[in-house]
N, C-alpha and C positions, 0 to 999 in steps of 0.2 A: 191228264188235263192240265191246263195252265196257259201262260202267255209266252211270247217269243216263239221262234221257229225251232222245231225239233225234227231232226232227220237222222238217218243211220249213216255212219261213216265206216267205210271199209279200208281206209288208208291204214296200212300196217303200223305206222307210228302211233296211231290213235286207238289201236285195239290191244287190249291186255289179255283177252281170252276169247277164243272162237274166231268169228269172221267179221263181227261188227261191234261198234260202240254207239252210244247215243250222243249225237252232237246237239248241243243246246246253244242257240245263238240268240242272245238278248240284245236287241237292236235299239231299244228306246232308253231314254235317260231315267224313266220311272222303273219301278220294281217289275221284274219278270218272275213268273212262278211256274213250278212244275209240281203237280200233286199226284201221289201214288195212293190209290184207294184199294184196300184189301177186299177180296171177294168175301161174301158172307160165309162165316164159319172158318175163315183163315186169318183172323186177327191175332195179334200178339198179346198174350195174357199169362197169368199164373207164374210158373217157374221161369218162363222165358224172360219176363220182366226183371226178375231177380238176378238170374245168372247169365242171361243172353245179351245180345247187342247187335250192332250193325257193322258191316264191313263194306268198303267201297273204294274204288280206284278212280282218281280224277286225272285228266290230262289237259294241259294248256300249251298252246303254241308260244305264248309270250306271257310274261309276268304282268300282274295287275296290282301294283302297290296300293295299299289302303282298301282294296275291295275284298268282300267276303261272300261266301255262300252260307246262308242261314238254313239250318235243317231243324224242323219241328215235327214232333211225333204227337198226334192228337187222338182223342177218343171221338165218339160219335157226336158228343155235345160241343166239340171244339176246344175242350180243355187241353192245354199243353202239358203232357206228361214228361216229355224229354225235349231238350233243346241244346244245340251246340252250333258254333260258327267255325267255318274253315277258311283260313286266310288264302287268298289267291295270288300272293306275290311270289309266284314260281313259274317255271316252265318245265315241261316234261311231265312224268308221272309222279303222283303222290298216293300212297296207300293210307287209308284212315280206318282205324278200329276204335269204336266207342261202345262202352257198355251202357245199357239203358240206365242202370242204377247210378252210373257215374254222372249222367247229364240231367238229372232231375232238377227242375227249378226249385228255388228255396220255398219251403212250405208244402211241397208235393210229397205225398207218401203213396206207395203202391199198396192197394188193398185187394181183396180177393176178386172184386168186381172190375178192377182196372183193366182196360184194354186199349191197345193201340190199333186204330182203324184206318188212319190216314198218315201219310208222311208228306210234308210240304217243304219243297226246296225253293228258296228265294234268292235271286240275284238282284243287286242294286246297280242300276246303270247298265250301259252297253258292255257286253262281255261275251266270250265264247268259251265253253268248257265241254269236255268229252267225259262221259260217265260210263264205267264198265264194272262188271262183277259186283253189282249191288246185291248184297245178301244179308239176310237176317238169320242169326244163329241162336240156338237154345243155350249155348254155353260159350262164353268169351272170356279169355284171360290173357295176361301178359301183354296187354295193349300198351303202346308207347305214346306218351304225349310228346309233341314236337313243336316246331315253329309254325306248322300249319294248323294244328289243333292243340294249343297250349293247355295246361291244366284248366279244366272247366270249373267255373265259379271259384277259382283259386284253390281247388282241391288238389294237392299234391298226393298222388296215389302211392308213392313209394318213399320209404325211409332209407337210411344208410345201409340197411341190410340187403336191399334190393339193388345190388351193384350193376345189374344189367339194364336197369330202367331209369337211369338218372342223367341221360344225355341232355335233356332240356334243363334240368336243375343246374348242371355244371356249365351249360352255355350262358347262364345268367350271372355267373360269377365274374366280378369285375377284375380285370388284370391290374397288377400293381403299377405304380408310376414307373416310367422308364428311368434308368439311371441318368444322372445329369450329364455324363460324358461317356465316350467310348473308351473302355479299358482295352488298350492295344494288346496286352498280353492275353486277356480273355478272348478277344476276337481271333487272335492267332491260334489259341488252343482249340477253338471250335473247328478251325481248318485242320488242325492236327487230328482231332477226333474223327472228322470226316474221312481223312486219308486212311486212318486205321480201319475204319469200317469198309471203305472201298477196297482196300487190300484184303480184307477178310473174305470178300467174294472171290478174289483170286489175286495173289501177289502180283503187283503191277510190273515187276521186273520179269515176270514169266509170261510166256505166250503158249497157246494151245498147240503150237507146232513143235515145241521143244520139250514136251513132257517125256520123261524117260519111259521107254517101251516097257510095258508090263507093270509099271508102278501103280500104286494106289491112286495117285493123282490122275493118271491116264484112264484108269478104270472108272473112277468116279466121274470124270469128264464124259466118257462114253455113255455112262448111265444117265447123266444129265441130258445128253443129246437126244436120248429116247423121249424124255419129257418134252423137250423143245419140238421134236418132230411131231409128237402127238398133238401139241398145242397148235402148230401150223395146220395140221390135218383138220382139227376141230374148227379152226378159224375159217377154213375154206368150205367145210362140209356142213357145219352145224349152225352157221349164222346166216341171216337174211340181209342181202345188200341191195342198195339202190345205186343210182348214178354217183360217180365220184368216190366210190368206196364207202359211202355212209352205211352204217349198220342200223337196221331198223327192227331186228328180231333175232331170235324168238323173244317173247316177253319174259322178264325175269322177276322173281319173287323172293320174299324174305325166308329165312330159315324155318319159321313157324307157319308159313303159308302152306295151304294144302294143294295149291295149284302149281303146275308147270315147273319149268327149269328154275333153279335157284341161282342167286348171284354168284355163289362160289364156283359154279360150273364155268363161268367166264373169268371172274377176277382171279381165282386161285389156279385154275387149270389151263387158262389161255393167256391172260394178260401178264401174269408174273413170269412164266417161262420165256415169253417173248421179250419182256423187258430185261431179264437177266442175259439172254442171248445178245440183245442189242448192246448192252454195256460191255460184255466181254469181247465182242467182235469189233467194237468201234474204238477201242484203245489204240493209240498211235503205234505202239510197239507191235501190237497184234496185227494191225494192217500191214506194216512194213515187213514183218516176218512172214506173214502169209503170202504176200505178193512175191517176195523173193523165193520162197519155197515152192510156189506153185506155177511160176512163170513157164518153166519148161514143160510141165504137164498140160498147161493150157494151150501152148503152141501145138502140142501133139493132140489136142482135143480129147484128153482122157477124162472119163467120168469121175475118176478119183479126185481130180482137181475141183470139179464142180461141187462135189460133196464136201471137200475140205473147206471150201470158201462159203458155200451157201447152205450147208447142212444137208440132212438126209431127205428132206421133203422135196419131192420132184418139182412142185410148183415154185418153190424159191429158187431152185436151180435154173428153171426156165426163165424166171425174172432176171437172174444174174446174167444169163447169156445175152439178154437184150442190151446190157450195159457194156459189153465188150466191143472192141473195134470190129468193123465189118468192111471188107471181107476178113476172115480169120488170119490170112497171111500178113495182115498189117499189124498184128499184135507181136511186138518184139521188145518191149521194155517193161520193167517193174512198175514204173510210174503209171503206165496205162492200166495195169492190174489194180494199182492202188485207187485210181479214179473210179474204176468199176466197183470195187469193194465199198468205197465211200458212197456211191450212188445206191448200192444195195442196202447199206446201213440207213440211208434216208428212207428207203422203202420200208425197212423194218420199223423205223420210228413212226412213219405214217400209219402203219397198222396199229401200233400202240395207241396213238392219239385217237384213232377212230374208235378203239375199244373204250378209251376213257370217256369220249363223247357219248358212246352208246350206253354205258352203265349209268352215266349221269342222267340221260334222257329217260332211262327206265326207273329212275327214282333215287339212285345212290348219290345224294347231294347234300350240301349243307342244310341242316334243319329238317331233314326228312327222316321220319321214323319207320317208313316202309310198312306201316301197320303194327309191327312188333320188332323190336331190336333185341329180343331175348336171345342170348348166346350168338348174336349175329357176328360179332367181331371175332369169335372163335372160328368162324367159317371163312371170312374174307379179309380180316385185319392184316394178316401177314402178306398176302398177295398185293393188296392195295398199297400198304406202307412201303414195302420193299420196292415196288414199281416206281413210286415217286422219287425215292433216293437214287435208284438206278438210272433214271432219265433226268436227274436234277440239273445237269449241265445244260441240257437243251431247254429245260423249263426256265432257267435263269437268263436266257437270251432276252434282250429287250422286247422283241416282237411277241414273246410268249408271256409277258408280265401278267396280263389279265387271267390267262389260264392258270398260271402258277398260283396267284392269290386265291383263285376259286378252289383249286385243289387243296391248298393249305387249310382253308376254312372247312372244307369237307372232311379232311383228315382230323382236324381239331374237334369237329362235332362228333364224329364216330369214336374218337379216342378219349372222349370226356376230358378234354384238355383243361377246362376250367378248374378241375379238381386240384391241380397243382398250385393254383393261385390263392388257396385258402390262407388266411392270416387272422390272428397271430398263431392259431393252433389248428391242427387237423381234427375234423370231427370223428375220424376213425383211425385208430392206431393200427399200423400194419396195412396189409391188403390181402386179397385172396390169391391163391395159387394161379388161377386163370389170368388175373390181371398182371401178376408178376411175370408170367410167361409171355404175355401179349403186349398190352399197351405200355408197360414199363419200357420196353425196347422201342416200340413204335413212336412214342412221344419224342424220344431223342432224335429219331429219323426226321420228324417234322421240323425240328429246329434246324437240322443240318440242311434241309431243303429251302428254308426261308431265305428271301432275298437279302443281300448285304451290300448293295451298291451305294447306299447313302448312310450317313451317320445315324439317322433315326432308325433305319432298318437294322443296322449293326447293334444299336442299343436294345432293340426289341428282341433280337436273337439272344443277347446276353441275359436280358431279364428273364426270358422264357427258360433258358437253360439253367439259370440259378434256381428258378422255381421248381424245375423238374428234379434237380439234384436234392433239393430240400425234401420234396415228396418221396424220392427214392430212399433217402435215409430213414424216413418215417416208415416206408413199406418194409424195409429190411430189419426193423426193430423187433426185439423179442416181445412176445405177447403171452400173457397168462390166459388160462381157461381156453375157450374155443375160438377166439378171434385170431386173425392174422395167420401167418404161415410158420414162422420160426418160434419155437417154444423155449422156455428157460433151460431145458436140457438139450436144446438144439435139434430135437426131432422136428419134423415138418408135418403140419396139419393141413387137411382138406376135408370137406364134408364133416367137420366137427370130430375128426379122428386122425390119428397118425396114418400117413399114407406113404408107403414105400414103393409101390408098384407103378405109380403114375402121378402126374401133377407136380409133386414135390421135386423129384429128380430133374424134370425139365425146368422148373422154376429156379432151382439152384444153378443149373447150367446157364440160364439167361443171366442170373445174378453175376456169375463168374465172368461171362462175356462182357457185361457192362462195366465191371471192375476193370477188365483189360482195356476197353476202349477209352475209359476216362482216366486211367492211372497216370500220375505224374503231371496232370493239368490242374488248373485252378477249379476244375469241375470234378475233381476226384471224389469218389465216395468217401464217407467218413471212415476212420479206422475201425469204429464200432461196427459199421455195416460190413466192411470187408471181413472182419473177424467173425461176424455172425454167419456170413455165407460160407467161409472156410470151415467153421465148426459144424455147420449143417452138413456139408459134404463129408466131413470126418465121421459124423455119427451115421450117415448112410453107409459109409464103408465098413464101420464097425458092426453094424447090424446085418450086413450082407455076407453070404458065404462066397466071397470074391465077387462074382458078378450078379447074383440073384438075391433079392430080399426075401425074408421068410414069409410064409403064408399068413402068419399072425398079424402082419402090418400091411397087408396088401389090399385092404379095402374091398371094393367090388371087382378087383382083378386078382383073385387068389390063385395065381399061376406061378409056382416057385421057379419054373424053368425059363421065365421070360428075360432073364439076364438084363435087368433094367439099368444097371450101372454102366453097361456098355452101350445099350440102345439109347438111353436118355440122359446120361450124365457125364459121359467120358470127357467131352470137351470142357465141361466145367472144371474138372480136376486139372486140366492143362492151363486154362485161363487164369485160375486163381494162383498159379505158381509163377506167372510171367512177370518180369520186371521190364518196363519199356525204357527206351533211350530217352534222354531229355527232350521235352516238348518244345524245342526251339525252332522247328520247321516241320512242315507237312512231310510225313514219311514217304519215302520211295521204297516200296517193297515192305515186307514184314521183317522187322528187326527185333530181336530179343537180347537184351544186354545181360540178363542174369535170370536164374530161376530160384524160387524159394520153396523149400520143402516139396520137391516134386515126387516124393516117394509114393503118395497115394495114386498119382497118375501112372507112374511106372509099373506099379503092381497090376494095373488093369490093362496097360497097353502091351498086349501080347500079340505081336504080328504073326505068330504062328498058329494062333487059335482060330479055328474055322469060322466061328460066329463073329469074332472081332473083325475078321477079314470082310465078311459080308456087310458089316456096318461101315467100315472104312472105305469100301468101294462103292457104296450106294450114294449116288448123286441125284436120285429122283426127287422131283418136287411133288409132294404128296398133299392130300386134302387134310392138312394138319393146321392147328392154330399157330404153328411156329415154323420157321425155316432155320435149321441149325447145321445141316450137312453141306456147308459150302466147300468150295475147293480150297480157299485160304485156310479154313479150319484144319485141314490136313497138314499144311505147312507149319502152323503153330504147334500142333501136336508133335510133329517131327522135331521141331527145334527144342521142345521141352524134353524129348526122349534122348 
C-alpha cells in the first residue's frame, strides 16, 4: 500500500536479482509512501530484533542531492521501533545493511513483547527509485556505514580494532592544508617514483618481441597471456551487453553477500588483466617493435602474426583484422601496421572503460558500502588500484578529467585514504599485515594517478604523498604485545601470533618493494623503517630451513613444505638490497647502481631448483589480495643476482 506509482521493472540495469525490481515513481511534491505489512504470524520479534536486521538494494538513474528515503519499522500500535534514512545523492546501485538494534530511536528498548509488523518507506518530493532484494534476516553482522546510511544517531559501530569497517570514519578526516608552493624537486621525484613503478610492470626498454627464447621472462609472459586470454573470454561470454558496448550485467555483490557473482570476478579476473595488457601493448617501443617484426607475417596472412599482435583470443584477432588495410595486398609498410595496432589499443581501452562504468553502476563507487566492506579490499583492491595506474596516461587527458577525479575519489574511499591525514599523532601504532600487503601499496598508486597539470594539483599530490610516507613509517614501526606486524625481535605477527607461513612474508615483500620505489627521493622511507623491514626479512630467513618456515610458526597453515620464502618473499630480499640511481630524472628502464647485502637473496635465488623455477615462470593474475609476480620483478632479481 502507499502513494505514488509502483510498477515492476524488467530493465536489466535496474534488476539486482531475478527478473524484476520494484519501480517506485513519486510524482508529487508531497510525501509518497510505501508500506509493507507482515502477514499474521510472520512479524519480526524476539531474537530477530536483537541479532537480525534488514538488507536492501536501491537503484537510481540519477542522483537526488539533499533527498532521502526514510524507513520506519512499527508495531501494531504505530510505535516506531527502528528508524533510519538513506541518502539518495547517487546513481547506480547501493547496498544497505542495517541491524535492528542499531537503528532504535532514543529511549526505545526491545522487550519480550516487541514486534515489528509494518515497514513504512517514505520519499519526500518527486523521485524515482528501484528496490530489489529486500530481505529481513535473523542474524546480521559486519554491516558497513557509508555515505548513503551514515552512522545512525551518531553511533559509530567500530573502533580502531575493526580496520575493515572504518571507511566512513576515515572519509570524514580532514586533509591538511596544501603546501604554500610547489616543491619542484618533490614534484620531479613523484615522476621518478611513477617511472620506477611502470618499469616494474616491464622494463620500458624491453618489448615482448625480444624476450630471449626459453628465458624466465618469456615463460612468465606466456603465463600472463593465458590470464589475459581468459579475461577476454570472460568479457565476451560472461557479461551482458546492450548497444554501444555498455555492460549491464550480471549483477555484482560484495564479498559477504550470499547472492550471485562477486565484484572480484570482474575487477580481479577481467578488468586488471585487460588493463595490464593495454599498458604493455600500447608502449611506443612495443608498437614499433611489433609492427616491424610482424609486417612480413601479416603480408603472408599468417595466423601467428594475428596472435602476436592481438593475443590468443580469437575475438580480438578478428577485431584487429578490421583495422588492417583492405584489400590485403595494399598492406606494405610498418606504419600501416602501427596504425592498426594503435586502433586495436583504443579498442582495448574502450573495453576497460566499459568495465569501469559497469562496476560503478553496480555500486563500486565513492561512498558506497555495498552492504558490507568486510575484507572487500582483499578481493578487489589490487585489481582496481593497478588498473588505475596502468591506464593513468589516458585518464590524465583533458577529456577524461571528470572520470579521473571520480575514480580517484572511489579509490580513496575504499583505501581509507583519510587515515594518512591524522595529526599530530596516529591513533594506532603500526598496522595489520593485510593493510601492509594491500592499501600501503595502493595508496601510493592513487597519488601517482592524481592530476598534476596545475600548481594546486601538484601541491595536492605532494601533500598526499608526504602524508602517506608519514603513515608508512608508522606502519613499519616496531610494536610490543599483539598490535602491529613487526615485533621487538623482528618477528612478524598476524592474528595475535607469529606467522611465518602467510601474511607476514607478503607484507615484508611489499615493504621491500615500496622501499625500492621510494629510495633516493624526498619521499624515501625512514632509515628506521628500512632497517625494520630488512631485519624482519633476516629473521624470516633465520627461522626457515632455506625455503620453508617451521610448523611451529605457521599459524593456520601448518605445512612445512610450502616453501614460503620462495613463494611469498623472494622479491622482498631483492628489493631491500637495491640501490637506485640518483633521482634526477624519470627512469628509462630498470637501473640498479649497487646492491647492499644481497646474500639473503642469493641464498634463495637458485635457478636450478624446480620449485623456484615454477615461481619465476608464473605470470598468472590470481585471485589474490596482491599482485607481485610482474615481468619487471624478474629483471630486478636478475640484476641483484
